[in-house]
N, C-alpha and C positions, 0 to 999 in steps of 0.2 A: 697157888695155886692156879688152876688152868682157869682160864679165864669164859671155858663155853660151862665151863662146871660155875661159874659167879651168876655172868646168865641164867643160866636151869636155877637156878633156886631165885635166884633172883625174880622169874616169871612166877614160882608156885609163892611167894610170897605175892605178890601185888592177886592173885588168884584168890588165893586163901582171902587178905583183906577183904578182895568187891568180896566174898560170900559170908561174909558179916551181915550182908546186909539185901538178904536173898532174893526174895520180892520185888527191889530194885533192881539186883544180875539179872531176873524172871524178863522186869519188864522195857528192859535194855536192850535186848538179845528180838522179843516179842518186835518193835523198834525197829531196830536197824533188818531185823528177816520181810517186817511188813511199811517198810522205809525201798528197798531192793523189788519187790514183786513191786511194789510200784511204776519203779524209774524199768522194768526189762516190760510190762503192761503196756508202757509208753512206746518200749522200743516196738513189741509186739502188733498195735495198732498200726505204727505205722508201715510195718512190715507183712501184715497182714490188702494195705491196701493197695501197696505199691512191693511183687514180691522179690525183684531184687532192686539193687539202687546201689548206681556208682555197681557193678556187679559182685554187688556181697550180700549173699546172701542171710537172711535168716540167726542160721548153726554156725555160719561164721563171725557175727558179728556180739554172739552172746556168744559165743567160747569166751571173744577180744573183751566183753563185759566183767564176764566169771573169774577173767585173766586181769586185767586192772583192780577188778573190788578186790583179788585177794593180796594184789601188788600193795595196796592204797592202807589193805586190814595191818600187814606185815611192816611196812611203815611206821605207818597210824603208832602200833604197839613195841616199836624201836625204838622208835624219837620224839616221843613224848612225851619219857623223861627228862632230855639234854636241852630239849627245847624250854620247860619248865628253870629246869637249872639256869639257862642262859637267860628269860624274864628276867631270872631274878639277880641274878648277880645284873643284871640293865639295869634294873626301879633301884638296886644302894650303888652303881653309878650314879647315877641321876640327882640321889639323896646329898651324893655323896657333895657330889656340882651344883648344887640347889647352897648346899648350906657355904661355901664356897664367893660365891655370886653375893649372898646376901648381909654373909661377914662381908663386902669388898662396900655394899651399898648402904651396910651398918654405920663402918668409916667413915665412906667418903660422907654423910652428914650427918656426923660431930667433926670431922673438919668445915665442913660451910658454920657449923655457929659457930 
C-alpha cells in the first residue's frame, strides 16, 4: 500500500477517536487559540512600545511566529506517536534491566548466607 495513504488513514482514525469526546476536543482548540493569542499579545505589546527591534517589524516577527507555530504543530502531530512508541520501548528495556539486576542481587545474597 501507499505510505501516504496509510498515513492519511491514520490521521483520519486519530481525528475520529478525538471526536468521541467533542467537548474535550473543542476545549482543547479554545485553549490552544487562547494561549497563542496571549503569546502574540505579548509580542504586540513589545512592538507597540518599540516600533522596531534590531530592524525587525511586528509584521515580520508575526510571520515567523506563525510559521514556527505551524511547523511545531505539524512536527507534534507527526512525531507524537513515534515518541510514545520509543518511550514504551525504553520502559521495557528498563524493566528487563531491573529484573536482571534484581536477580543478580538475589543470587549474590543467597551465596553470602
